[in-house]
PDB file as gemmi writes it, atoms N, CA and C in Angstrom:
CRYST1    1.000    1.000    1.000  90.00  90.00  90.00 P 1                      
ATOM      1  N   PHE A   1      37.489  96.938  66.053  1.00  0.00           N  
ATOM      2  CA  PHE A   1      37.924  97.940  66.898  1.00  0.00           C  
ATOM      3  C   PHE A   1      39.577  97.723  66.519  1.00  0.00           C  
ATOM      4  N   ALA A   2      40.107  97.432  65.909  1.00  0.00           N  
ATOM      5  CA  ALA A   2      41.212  98.460  65.753  1.00  0.00           C  
ATOM      6  C   ALA A   2      40.874  99.633  64.262  1.00  0.00           C  
ATOM      7  N   GLN A   3      40.036  99.843  64.094  1.00  0.00           N  
ATOM      8  CA  GLN A   3      39.821 101.337  63.751  1.00  0.00           C  
ATOM      9  C   GLN A   3      39.413 101.862  64.764  1.00  0.00           C  
ATOM     10  N   ILE A   4      38.754 101.507  66.158  1.00  0.00           N  
ATOM     11  CA  ILE A   4      38.391 102.372  66.660  1.00  0.00           C  
ATOM     12  C   ILE A   4      39.957 102.789  67.318  1.00  0.00           C  
ATOM     13  N   LEU A   5      40.344 101.556  67.772  1.00  0.00           N  
ATOM     14  CA  LEU A   5      41.839 102.225  68.708  1.00  0.00           C  
ATOM     15  C   LEU A   5      42.951 102.497  67.840  1.00  0.00           C  
ATOM     16  N   THR A   6      42.924 102.621  66.449  1.00  0.00           N  
ATOM     17  CA  THR A   6      44.113 102.942  65.269  1.00  0.00           C  
ATOM     18  C   THR A   6      43.429 104.746  66.034  1.00  0.00           C  
ATOM     19  N   ASN A   7      42.137 104.779  65.104  1.00  0.00           N  
ATOM     20  CA  ASN A   7      41.713 106.788  65.569  1.00  0.00           C  
ATOM     21  C   ASN A   7      41.665 107.058  66.134  1.00  0.00           C  
ATOM     22  N   LEU A   8      41.390 106.655  68.128  1.00  0.00           N  
ATOM     23  CA  LEU A   8      41.823 107.070  69.302  1.00  0.00           C  
ATOM     24  C   LEU A   8      43.234 107.803  69.561  1.00  0.00           C  
ATOM     25  N   ILE A   9      43.727 106.647  69.162  1.00  0.00           N  
ATOM     26  CA  ILE A   9      45.560 106.472  69.522  1.00  0.00           C  
ATOM     27  C   ILE A   9      45.961 108.047  68.263  1.00  0.00           C  
ATOM     28  N   MET A  10      45.859 108.007  67.415  1.00  0.00           N  
ATOM     29  CA  MET A  10      46.164 108.657  66.329  1.00  0.00           C  
ATOM     30  C   MET A  10      45.824 110.184  66.935  1.00  0.00           C  
ATOM     31  N   ASN A  11      44.840 110.106  67.650  1.00  0.00           N  
ATOM     32  CA  ASN A  11      44.061 111.500  67.542  1.00  0.00           C  
ATOM     33  C   ASN A  11      44.760 112.322  68.959  1.00  0.00           C  
ATOM     34  N   SER A  12      45.111 111.039  70.174  1.00  0.00           N  
ATOM     35  CA  SER A  12      45.820 111.328  71.203  1.00  0.00           C  
ATOM     36  C   SER A  12      47.376 112.257  70.903  1.00  0.00           C  
ATOM     37  N   LEU A  13      47.779 111.557  69.245  1.00  0.00           N  
ATOM     38  CA  LEU A  13      48.864 111.089  69.100  1.00  0.00           C  
ATOM     39  C   LEU A  13      49.024 112.717  68.251  1.00  0.00           C  
ATOM     40  N   ILE A  14      48.751 112.665  67.664  1.00  0.00           N  
ATOM     41  CA  ILE A  14      48.018 114.112  66.551  1.00  0.00           C  
ATOM     42  C   ILE A  14      47.724 115.514  67.215  1.00  0.00           C  
ATOM     43  N   HIS A  15      46.792 115.902  67.896  1.00  0.00           N  
ATOM     44  CA  HIS A  15      45.868 116.546  68.846  1.00  0.00           C  
ATOM     45  C   HIS A  15      46.772 116.922  70.261  1.00  0.00           C  
ATOM     46  N   GLY A  16      46.315 115.929  70.647  1.00  0.00           N  
ATOM     47  CA  GLY A  16      46.841 115.574  72.511  1.00  0.00           C  
ATOM     48  C   GLY A  16      48.437 115.792  72.577  1.00  0.00           C  
ATOM     49  N   PHE A  17      48.970 115.484  72.027  1.00  0.00           N  
ATOM     50  CA  PHE A  17      50.608 115.559  72.436  1.00  0.00           C  
ATOM     51  C   PHE A  17      51.530 116.460  71.177  1.00  0.00           C  
ATOM     52  N   ALA A  18      50.322 117.059  70.754  1.00  0.00           N  
ATOM     53  CA  ALA A  18      50.995 118.078  69.511  1.00  0.00           C  
ATOM     54  C   ALA A  18      52.371 119.005  70.124  1.00  0.00           C  
ATOM     55  N   GLU A  19      52.308 119.162  70.698  1.00  0.00           N  
ATOM     56  CA  GLU A  19      53.536 120.411  71.808  1.00  0.00           C  
ATOM     57  C   GLU A  19      54.110 119.768  72.770  1.00  0.00           C  
ATOM     58  N   SER A  20      53.765 118.155  73.004  1.00  0.00           N  
ATOM     59  CA  SER A  20      54.715 117.873  73.831  1.00  0.00           C  
ATOM     60  C   SER A  20      55.640 116.297  73.012  1.00  0.00           C  
ATOM     61  N   SER A  21      56.734 115.639  73.640  1.00  0.00           N  
ATOM     62  CA  SER A  21      57.383 114.748  72.454  1.00  0.00           C  
ATOM     63  C   SER A  21      56.619 113.285  73.571  1.00  0.00           C  
ATOM     64  N   LYS A  22      56.020 113.480  75.669  1.00  0.00           N  
ATOM     65  CA  LYS A  22      55.792 112.314  75.882  1.00  0.00           C  
ATOM     66  C   LYS A  22      54.450 112.638  75.961  1.00  0.00           C  
ATOM     67  N   GLY A  23      53.427 111.661  76.703  1.00  0.00           N  
ATOM     68  CA  GLY A  23      52.094 112.277  76.566  1.00  0.00           C  
ATOM     69  C   GLY A  23      51.568 109.789  77.145  1.00  0.00           C  
ATOM     70  N   ARG A  24      50.656 110.274  77.939  1.00  0.00           N  
ATOM     71  CA  ARG A  24      50.480 108.587  78.370  1.00  0.00           C  
ATOM     72  C   ARG A  24      48.897 108.273  78.018  1.00  0.00           C  
ATOM     73  N   ILE A  25      49.052 107.064  77.823  1.00  0.00           N  
ATOM     74  CA  ILE A  25      47.023 106.786  76.863  1.00  0.00           C  
ATOM     75  C   ILE A  25      47.273 105.378  78.269  1.00  0.00           C  
ATOM     76  N   VAL A  26      45.969 105.854  78.470  1.00  0.00           N  
ATOM     77  CA  VAL A  26      45.422 104.583  79.253  1.00  0.00           C  
ATOM     78  C   VAL A  26      44.119 104.661  79.014  1.00  0.00           C  
ATOM     79  N   MET A  27      43.885 102.625  78.588  1.00  0.00           N  
ATOM     80  CA  MET A  27      42.714 101.872  78.165  1.00  0.00           C  
ATOM     81  C   MET A  27      42.139 100.999  79.561  1.00  0.00           C  
ATOM     82  N   VAL A  28      40.970 101.427  79.323  1.00  0.00           N  
ATOM     83  CA  VAL A  28      40.198 100.580  80.829  1.00  0.00           C  
ATOM     84  C   VAL A  28      39.094  99.918  80.311  1.00  0.00           C  
ATOM     85  N   VAL A  29      39.370  98.339  80.101  1.00  0.00           N  
ATOM     86  CA  VAL A  29      37.959  97.744  79.748  1.00  0.00           C  
ATOM     87  C   VAL A  29      37.159  96.441  80.997  1.00  0.00           C  
ATOM     88  N   LYS A  30      36.805  96.575  80.834  1.00  0.00           N  
ATOM     89  CA  LYS A  30      35.802  95.627  81.733  1.00  0.00           C  
ATOM     90  C   LYS A  30      34.346  95.621  81.038  1.00  0.00           C  
ATOM     91  N   LEU A  31      34.453  94.042  81.818  1.00  0.00           N  
ATOM     92  CA  LEU A  31      33.145  93.421  80.959  1.00  0.00           C  
ATOM     93  C   LEU A  31      32.186  93.543  82.024  1.00  0.00           C  
ATOM     94  N   GLU A  32      30.518  93.838  81.593  1.00  0.00           N  
ATOM     95  CA  GLU A  32      29.293  93.604  82.840  1.00  0.00           C  
ATOM     96  C   GLU A  32      29.085  92.206  82.907  1.00  0.00           C  
ATOM     97  N   ASP A  33      28.233  92.111  83.764  1.00  0.00           N  
ATOM     98  CA  ASP A  33      27.537  90.434  83.988  1.00  0.00           C  
ATOM     99  C   ASP A  33      26.345  90.756  83.098  1.00  0.00           C  
ATOM    100  N   ALA A  34      25.812  92.396  82.199  1.00  0.00           N  
ATOM    101  CA  ALA A  34      24.908  92.068  81.834  1.00  0.00           C  
ATOM    102  C   ALA A  34      25.284  92.256  80.249  1.00  0.00           C  
ATOM    103  N   GLY A  35      26.609  91.840  79.612  1.00  0.00           N  
ATOM    104  CA  GLY A  35      26.851  91.578  78.071  1.00  0.00           C  
ATOM    105  C   GLY A  35      27.093  92.968  77.988  1.00  0.00           C  
ATOM    106  N   MET A  36      27.970  93.942  78.381  1.00  0.00           N  
ATOM    107  CA  MET A  36      27.897  94.664  78.319  1.00  0.00           C  
ATOM    108  C   MET A  36      29.345  94.627  77.954  1.00  0.00           C  
ATOM    109  N   LEU A  37      30.550  95.690  77.049  1.00  0.00           N  
ATOM    110  CA  LEU A  37      31.326  96.102  77.009  1.00  0.00           C  
ATOM    111  C   LEU A  37      32.127  97.645  77.309  1.00  0.00           C  
ATOM    112  N   ASN A  38      32.315  97.640  78.705  1.00  0.00           N  
ATOM    113  CA  ASN A  38      32.427  98.935  78.523  1.00  0.00           C  
ATOM    114  C   ASN A  38      34.392  99.253  78.271  1.00  0.00           C  
ATOM    115  N   ILE A  39      34.850 100.544  77.780  1.00  0.00           N  
ATOM    116  CA  ILE A  39      36.127 100.944  77.094  1.00  0.00           C  
ATOM    117  C   ILE A  39      36.256 102.127  77.973  1.00  0.00           C  
ATOM    118  N   HIS A  40      36.795 102.300  78.461  1.00  0.00           N  
ATOM    119  CA  HIS A  40      37.251 103.489  79.208  1.00  0.00           C  
ATOM    120  C   HIS A  40      38.402 104.250  78.055  1.00  0.00           C  
ATOM    121  N   TYR A  41      38.672 105.173  77.265  1.00  0.00           N  
ATOM    122  CA  TYR A  41      39.965 105.840  76.774  1.00  0.00           C  
ATOM    123  C   TYR A  41      40.493 106.917  77.771  1.00  0.00           C  
ATOM    124  N   ARG A  42      41.741 107.317  78.033  1.00  0.00           N  
ATOM    125  CA  ARG A  42      41.881 108.526  78.397  1.00  0.00           C  
ATOM    126  C   ARG A  42      43.222 109.059  77.889  1.00  0.00           C  
ATOM    127  N   ASP A  43      43.905 109.841  77.741  1.00  0.00           N  
ATOM    128  CA  ASP A  43      45.257 110.175  77.845  1.00  0.00           C  
ATOM    129  C   ASP A  43      45.328 112.323  78.276  1.00  0.00           C  
ATOM    130  N   ASN A  44      46.581 111.678  78.476  1.00  0.00           N  
ATOM    131  CA  ASN A  44      46.623 113.630  79.448  1.00  0.00           C  
ATOM    132  C   ASN A  44      47.525 114.332  78.480  1.00  0.00           C  
ATOM    133  N   GLY A  45      47.045 114.721  77.411  1.00  0.00           N  
ATOM    134  CA  GLY A  45      47.020 115.601  76.526  1.00  0.00           C  
ATOM    135  C   GLY A  45      46.546 116.945  76.884  1.00  0.00           C  
ATOM    136  N   ILE A  46      46.475 117.943  75.210  1.00  0.00           N  
ATOM    137  CA  ILE A  46      46.160 119.197  75.728  1.00  0.00           C  
ATOM    138  C   ILE A  46      44.609 119.169  76.384  1.00  0.00           C  
ATOM    139  N   GLY A  47      44.035 117.946  75.814  1.00  0.00           N  
ATOM    140  CA  GLY A  47      42.604 117.993  76.479  1.00  0.00           C  
ATOM    141  C   GLY A  47      41.766 118.692  75.014  1.00  0.00           C  
ATOM    142  N   ILE A  48      40.170 118.230  75.618  1.00  0.00           N  
ATOM    143  CA  ILE A  48      39.932 119.208  74.188  1.00  0.00           C  
ATOM    144  C   ILE A  48      38.824 120.611  75.325  1.00  0.00           C  
ATOM    145  N   PRO A  49      38.967 121.442  74.103  1.00  0.00           N  
ATOM    146  CA  PRO A  49      38.429 122.358  75.094  1.00  0.00           C  
ATOM    147  C   PRO A  49      36.780 121.903  75.313  1.00  0.00           C  
ATOM    148  N   GLU A  50      36.481 122.998  75.818  1.00  0.00           N  
ATOM    149  CA  GLU A  50      34.729 122.879  76.998  1.00  0.00           C  
ATOM    150  C   GLU A  50      33.686 123.084  75.456  1.00  0.00           C  
ATOM    151  N   GLU A  51      34.344 123.832  74.639  1.00  0.00           N  
ATOM    152  CA  GLU A  51      33.369 124.725  73.502  1.00  0.00           C  
ATOM    153  C   GLU A  51      33.092 123.919  72.090  1.00  0.00           C  
ATOM    154  N   HIS A  52      33.957 122.609  72.468  1.00  0.00           N  
ATOM    155  CA  HIS A  52      34.423 121.912  71.048  1.00  0.00           C  
ATOM    156  C   HIS A  52      33.859 120.207  71.296  1.00  0.00           C  
ATOM    157  N   ARG A  53      33.963 119.727  72.578  1.00  0.00           N  
ATOM    158  CA  ARG A  53      33.177 118.943  72.765  1.00  0.00           C  
ATOM    159  C   ARG A  53      32.232 118.367  72.188  1.00  0.00           C  
ATOM    160  N   SER A  54      31.140 118.798  71.923  1.00  0.00           N  
ATOM    161  CA  SER A  54      29.478 118.707  71.258  1.00  0.00           C  
ATOM    162  C   SER A  54      29.785 118.558  69.770  1.00  0.00           C  
ATOM    163  N   SER A  55      31.371 118.897  69.385  1.00  0.00           N  
ATOM    164  CA  SER A  55      31.299 119.011  67.816  1.00  0.00           C  
ATOM    165  C   SER A  55      32.139 117.666  67.502  1.00  0.00           C  
ATOM    166  N   VAL A  56      33.184 116.587  68.475  1.00  0.00           N  
ATOM    167  CA  VAL A  56      34.003 115.739  68.281  1.00  0.00           C  
ATOM    168  C   VAL A  56      33.383 115.073  67.160  1.00  0.00           C  
ATOM    169  N   PHE A  57      32.650 114.310  67.223  1.00  0.00           N  
ATOM    170  CA  PHE A  57      32.046 113.841  66.560  1.00  0.00           C  
ATOM    171  C   PHE A  57      32.096 113.871  65.295  1.00  0.00           C  
ATOM    172  N   GLU A  58      31.378 115.274  65.027  1.00  0.00           N  
ATOM    173  CA  GLU A  58      31.010 115.727  63.173  1.00  0.00           C  
ATOM    174  C   GLU A  58      31.448 115.352  62.338  1.00  0.00           C  
ATOM    175  N   PRO A  59      31.490 115.393  61.190  1.00  0.00           N  
ATOM    176  CA  PRO A  59      32.156 114.838  60.415  1.00  0.00           C  
ATOM    177  C   PRO A  59      32.896 116.264  60.051  1.00  0.00           C  
ATOM    178  N   PHE A  60      34.138 116.134  59.814  1.00  0.00           N  
ATOM    179  CA  PHE A  60      34.795 117.650  58.825  1.00  0.00           C  
ATOM    180  C   PHE A  60      35.382 118.365  60.083  1.00  0.00           C  
ATOM    181  N   PHE A  61      35.174 118.144  61.631  1.00  0.00           N  
ATOM    182  CA  PHE A  61      35.457 119.235  62.764  1.00  0.00           C  
ATOM    183  C   PHE A  61      37.267 118.578  62.674  1.00  0.00           C  
ATOM    184  N   THR A  62      37.627 119.385  62.848  1.00  0.00           N  
ATOM    185  CA  THR A  62      39.057 119.384  63.318  1.00  0.00           C  
ATOM    186  C   THR A  62      39.506 120.678  64.253  1.00  0.00           C  
ATOM    187  N   THR A  63      41.014 120.676  65.060  1.00  0.00           N  
ATOM    188  CA  THR A  63      41.222 121.913  65.360  1.00  0.00           C  
ATOM    189  C   THR A  63      42.638 121.985  64.832  1.00  0.00           C  
ATOM    190  N   ASN A  64      43.112 121.119  64.016  1.00  0.00           N  
ATOM    191  CA  ASN A  64      44.093 121.123  63.065  1.00  0.00           C  
ATOM    192  C   ASN A  64      43.489 120.823  61.599  1.00  0.00           C  
ATOM    193  N   LYS A  65      43.795 121.900  60.768  1.00  0.00           N  
ATOM    194  CA  LYS A  65      43.707 121.360  59.492  1.00  0.00           C  
ATOM    195  C   LYS A  65      44.797 120.795  58.590  1.00  0.00           C  
ATOM    196  N   GLN A  66      45.904 120.986  59.143  1.00  0.00           N  
ATOM    197  CA  GLN A  66      47.665 120.658  58.724  1.00  0.00           C  
ATOM    198  C   GLN A  66      47.167 118.949  58.845  1.00  0.00           C  
ATOM    199  N   ASN A  67      46.970 118.788  59.872  1.00  0.00           N  
ATOM    200  CA  ASN A  67      47.246 117.266  60.469  1.00  0.00           C  
ATOM    201  C   ASN A  67      46.128 116.163  60.626  1.00  0.00           C  
ATOM    202  N   GLY A  68      44.796 116.758  59.848  1.00  0.00           N  
ATOM    203  CA  GLY A  68      43.955 115.754  60.338  1.00  0.00           C  
ATOM    204  C   GLY A  68      42.354 115.953  59.272  1.00  0.00           C  
ATOM    205  N   THR A  69      41.408 115.021  58.854  1.00  0.00           N  
ATOM    206  CA  THR A  69      41.413 115.275  57.988  1.00  0.00           C  
ATOM    207  C   THR A  69      39.748 116.289  58.609  1.00  0.00           C  
ATOM    208  N   GLY A  70      39.686 115.525  59.992  1.00  0.00           N  
ATOM    209  CA  GLY A  70      37.922 116.056  60.898  1.00  0.00           C  
ATOM    210  C   GLY A  70      37.611 114.887  60.383  1.00  0.00           C  
ATOM    211  N   LEU A  71      37.437 113.630  59.895  1.00  0.00           N  
ATOM    212  CA  LEU A  71      36.978 112.353  60.238  1.00  0.00           C  
ATOM    213  C   LEU A  71      37.046 110.950  61.454  1.00  0.00           C  
ATOM    214  N   GLY A  72      38.121 111.785  61.616  1.00  0.00           N  
ATOM    215  CA  GLY A  72      38.745 110.387  62.494  1.00  0.00           C  
ATOM    216  C   GLY A  72      37.866 109.216  63.318  1.00  0.00           C  
ATOM    217  N   MET A  73      37.320 110.730  64.213  1.00  0.00           N  
ATOM    218  CA  MET A  73      36.220 110.533  65.298  1.00  0.00           C  
ATOM    219  C   MET A  73      35.062 110.133  65.266  1.00  0.00           C  
ATOM    220  N   HIS A  74      34.504 110.768  63.216  1.00  0.00           N  
ATOM    221  CA  HIS A  74      33.080 110.828  62.703  1.00  0.00           C  
ATOM    222  C   HIS A  74      33.182 109.049  62.116  1.00  0.00           C  
ATOM    223  N   ILE A  75      34.270 108.452  62.422  1.00  0.00           N  
ATOM    224  CA  ILE A  75      34.392 107.394  61.753  1.00  0.00           C  
ATOM    225  C   ILE A  75      34.033 106.517  62.998  1.00  0.00           C  
ATOM    226  N   VAL A  76      35.130 106.808  63.827  1.00  0.00           N  
ATOM    227  CA  VAL A  76      34.936 106.057  65.531  1.00  0.00           C  
ATOM    228  C   VAL A  76      33.398 106.236  65.677  1.00  0.00           C  
ATOM    229  N   ARG A  77      32.896 107.370  66.215  1.00  0.00           N  
ATOM    230  CA  ARG A  77      30.957 107.159  66.285  1.00  0.00           C  
ATOM    231  C   ARG A  77      30.538 105.960  65.193  1.00  0.00           C  
ATOM    232  N   ASN A  78      30.729 106.359  64.203  1.00  0.00           N  
ATOM    233  CA  ASN A  78      30.191 105.751  63.509  1.00  0.00           C  
ATOM    234  C   ASN A  78      30.164 103.866  63.136  1.00  0.00           C  
ATOM    235  N   ILE A  79      31.476 103.373  63.712  1.00  0.00           N  
ATOM    236  CA  ILE A  79      31.523 101.977  64.217  1.00  0.00           C  
ATOM    237  C   ILE A  79      31.555 101.904  65.441  1.00  0.00           C  
ATOM    238  N   VAL A  80      30.746 102.634  65.844  1.00  0.00           N  
ATOM    239  CA  VAL A  80      30.718 101.670  67.463  1.00  0.00           C  
ATOM    240  C   VAL A  80      28.752 101.874  67.585  1.00  0.00           C  
ATOM    241  N   VAL A  81      28.157 103.094  66.838  1.00  0.00           N  
ATOM    242  CA  VAL A  81      26.835 103.847  67.265  1.00  0.00           C  
ATOM    243  C   VAL A  81      26.400 102.797  66.104  1.00  0.00           C  
ATOM    244  N   GLN A  82      26.704 102.861  64.827  1.00  0.00           N  
ATOM    245  CA  GLN A  82      26.176 102.100  63.750  1.00  0.00           C  
ATOM    246  C   GLN A  82      26.488 100.320  63.805  1.00  0.00           C  
ATOM    247  N   LYS A  83      27.831  99.772  63.301  1.00  0.00           N  
ATOM    248  CA  LYS A  83      27.786  98.646  63.079  1.00  0.00           C  
ATOM    249  C   LYS A  83      28.178  97.661  64.157  1.00  0.00           C  
ATOM    250  N   LEU A  84      28.572  98.678  65.720  1.00  0.00           N  
ATOM    251  CA  LEU A  84      28.574  97.642  66.948  1.00  0.00           C  
ATOM    252  C   LEU A  84      27.587  97.684  67.679  1.00  0.00           C  
ATOM    253  N   LYS A  85      26.513  98.801  67.315  1.00  0.00           N  
ATOM    254  CA  LYS A  85      25.235  99.153  67.812  1.00  0.00           C  
ATOM    255  C   LYS A  85      25.248  99.390  69.263  1.00  0.00           C  
ATOM    256  N   GLY A  86      26.505 100.523  69.618  1.00  0.00           N  
ATOM    257  CA  GLY A  86      26.803 100.242  71.021  1.00  0.00           C  
ATOM    258  C   GLY A  86      26.931 102.155  71.275  1.00  0.00           C  
ATOM    259  N   LYS A  87      27.400 103.213  72.167  1.00  0.00           N  
ATOM    260  CA  LYS A  87      27.270 103.915  72.644  1.00  0.00           C  
ATOM    261  C   LYS A  87      28.828 104.674  72.712  1.00  0.00           C  
ATOM    262  N   ILE A  88      29.377 105.929  72.564  1.00  0.00           N  
ATOM    263  CA  ILE A  88      30.217 106.011  73.036  1.00  0.00           C  
ATOM    264  C   ILE A  88      30.029 108.131  73.225  1.00  0.00           C  
ATOM    265  N   SER A  89      31.049 108.287  74.332  1.00  0.00           N  
ATOM    266  CA  SER A  89      30.533 110.071  74.620  1.00  0.00           C  
ATOM    267  C   SER A  89      32.218 110.099  74.812  1.00  0.00           C  
ATOM    268  N   VAL A  90      32.375 111.394  74.893  1.00  0.00           N  
ATOM    269  CA  VAL A  90      33.209 112.631  75.554  1.00  0.00           C  
ATOM    270  C   VAL A  90      32.816 112.627  76.892  1.00  0.00           C  
ATOM    271  N   ASP A  91      34.438 112.582  77.638  1.00  0.00           N  
ATOM    272  CA  ASP A  91      34.292 112.463  79.257  1.00  0.00           C  
ATOM    273  C   ASP A  91      34.753 113.448  79.695  1.00  0.00           C  
ATOM    274  N   PRO A  92      33.001 114.553  80.112  1.00  0.00           N  
ATOM    275  CA  PRO A  92      33.324 115.568  80.263  1.00  0.00           C  
ATOM    276  C   PRO A  92      34.469 115.779  81.505  1.00  0.00           C  
ATOM    277  N   SER A  93      34.282 114.427  82.287  1.00  0.00           N  
ATOM    278  CA  SER A  93      35.241 114.995  83.792  1.00  0.00           C  
ATOM    279  C   SER A  93      36.977 115.502  83.173  1.00  0.00           C  
ATOM    280  N   HIS A  94      37.371 114.777  82.317  1.00  0.00           N  
ATOM    281  CA  HIS A  94      38.388 113.869  82.304  1.00  0.00           C  
ATOM    282  C   HIS A  94      39.517 115.566  81.771  1.00  0.00           C  
ATOM    283  N   THR A  95      39.792 115.823  83.258  1.00  0.00           N  
ATOM    284  CA  THR A  95      41.074 116.696  82.474  1.00  0.00           C  
ATOM    285  C   THR A  95      42.572 116.133  83.286  1.00  0.00           C  
ATOM    286  N   PRO A  96      43.737 116.502  83.289  1.00  0.00           N  
ATOM    287  CA  PRO A  96      43.947 116.760  81.406  1.00  0.00           C  
ATOM    288  C   PRO A  96      43.895 115.704  80.828  1.00  0.00           C  
ATOM    289  N   GLY A  97      43.503 116.386  79.868  1.00  0.00           N  
ATOM    290  CA  GLY A  97      43.744 115.089  78.955  1.00  0.00           C  
ATOM    291  C   GLY A  97      42.424 115.254  77.896  1.00  0.00           C  
ATOM    292  N   ALA A  98      41.961 114.392  77.090  1.00  0.00           N  
ATOM    293  CA  ALA A  98      41.018 113.686  76.446  1.00  0.00           C  
ATOM    294  C   ALA A  98      40.655 112.296  77.147  1.00  0.00           C  
ATOM    295  N   GLY A  99      39.154 112.093  77.390  1.00  0.00           N  
ATOM    296  CA  GLY A  99      38.501 110.732  77.802  1.00  0.00           C  
ATOM    297  C   GLY A  99      37.370 110.755  76.909  1.00  0.00           C  
ATOM    298  N   PHE A 100      37.130 109.335  76.535  1.00  0.00           N  
ATOM    299  CA  PHE A 100      35.923 109.174  76.101  1.00  0.00           C  
ATOM    300  C   PHE A 100      35.533 107.485  76.565  1.00  0.00           C  
ATOM    301  N   HIS A 101      34.335 107.185  77.027  1.00  0.00           N  
ATOM    302  CA  HIS A 101      33.525 106.013  77.195  1.00  0.00           C  
ATOM    303  C   HIS A 101      32.844 105.524  75.985  1.00  0.00           C  
ATOM    304  N   ILE A 102      32.979 104.399  75.802  1.00  0.00           N  
ATOM    305  CA  ILE A 102      32.464 103.691  74.880  1.00  0.00           C  
ATOM    306  C   ILE A 102      31.675 102.454  75.544  1.00  0.00           C  
ATOM    307  N   ARG A 103      30.548 102.133  75.316  1.00  0.00           N  
ATOM    308  CA  ARG A 103      30.353 100.561  75.821  1.00  0.00           C  
ATOM    309  C   ARG A 103      29.327  99.898  74.945  1.00  0.00           C  
ATOM    310  N   LEU A 104      29.371  98.719  74.683  1.00  0.00           N  
ATOM    311  CA  LEU A 104      29.464  97.864  73.503  1.00  0.00           C  
ATOM    312  C   LEU A 104      28.608  96.468  73.828  1.00  0.00           C  
ATOM    313  N   PRO A 105      27.222  95.856  73.442  1.00  0.00           N  
ATOM    314  CA  PRO A 105      26.870  95.205  73.747  1.00  0.00           C  
ATOM    315  C   PRO A 105      27.375  93.846  72.852  1.00  0.00           C  
ATOM    316  N   ILE A 106      27.408  92.634  74.290  1.00  0.00           N  
ATOM    317  CA  ILE A 106      28.410  91.876  73.551  1.00  0.00           C  
ATOM    318  C   ILE A 106      27.160  90.387  74.113  1.00  0.00           C  
ATOM    319  N   VAL A 107      28.136  89.299  73.513  1.00  0.00           N  
ATOM    320  CA  VAL A 107      27.334  88.152  74.036  1.00  0.00           C  
ATOM    321  C   VAL A 107      28.479  86.626  73.664  1.00  0.00           C  
ATOM    322  N   GLU A 108      28.244  85.934  75.104  1.00  0.00           N  
ATOM    323  CA  GLU A 108      29.362  84.946  75.036  1.00  0.00           C  
ATOM    324  C   GLU A 108      28.987  83.559  73.659  1.00  0.00           C  
ATOM    325  N   LYS A 109      29.367  82.742  73.260  1.00  0.00           N  
ATOM    326  CA  LYS A 109      28.995  82.142  72.621  1.00  0.00           C  
ATOM    327  C   LYS A 109      30.103  80.224  72.384  1.00  0.00           C  
ATOM    328  N   GLU A 110      29.622  79.701  73.345  1.00  0.00           N  
ATOM    329  CA  GLU A 110      31.050  78.819  73.498  1.00  0.00           C  
ATOM    330  C   GLU A 110      32.643  78.941  73.878  1.00  0.00           C  
ATOM    331  N   GLY A 111      32.120  80.694  74.870  1.00  0.00           N  
ATOM    332  CA  GLY A 111      33.325  80.795  75.722  1.00  0.00           C  
ATOM    333  C   GLY A 111      34.018  81.687  74.725  1.00  0.00           C  
ATOM    334  N   ILE A 112      33.514  82.088  73.514  1.00  0.00           N  
ATOM    335  CA  ILE A 112      34.006  82.980  72.788  1.00  0.00           C  
ATOM    336  C   ILE A 112      33.063  84.166  73.080  1.00  0.00           C  
ATOM    337  N   PHE A 113      33.588  85.479  72.843  1.00  0.00           N  
ATOM    338  CA  PHE A 113      32.785  86.831  72.574  1.00  0.00           C  
ATOM    339  C   PHE A 113      32.680  87.511  71.487  1.00  0.00           C  
ATOM    340  N   ARG A 114      31.219  87.793  71.187  1.00  0.00           N  
ATOM    341  CA  ARG A 114      31.779  87.892  70.325  1.00  0.00           C  
ATOM    342  C   ARG A 114      30.358  89.302  69.964  1.00  0.00           C  
ATOM    343  N   HIS A 115      30.439  90.321  69.783  1.00  0.00           N  
ATOM    344  CA  HIS A 115      29.603  91.576  68.866  1.00  0.00           C  
ATOM    345  C   HIS A 115      28.213  90.312  68.737  1.00  0.00           C  
ATOM    346  N   GLY A 116      26.836  90.935  69.099  1.00  0.00           N  
ATOM    347  CA  GLY A 116      25.775  90.705  69.529  1.00  0.00           C  
ATOM    348  C   GLY A 116      25.476  90.597  68.416  1.00  0.00           C  
TER     349      GLY A 116                                                      
END                                                                             
């Protein structure tokens, strides 16, 4: 979770707020009865152009080679999909700014929530 949140926040700071000294990041986390954890992440930065949304999770994709390797969101996707068996998508409706929706399966064990 730390790696996911760090990469999302760093992307907002480096790319979303590159032209501004102010910005806002909001995360809404909800636990569903069906054993799913939903995380909706959004910022109010410059956003992701529509033509780049399908490439965001590709390795080495970046719009700013001076301030990034293009691996951050690829790493996030791999952690969410491969390690945590979840799903992540770009929120196409979120403007201004960038938005992501993460959905993860979890189970409760003795009052402690754990990943499946």
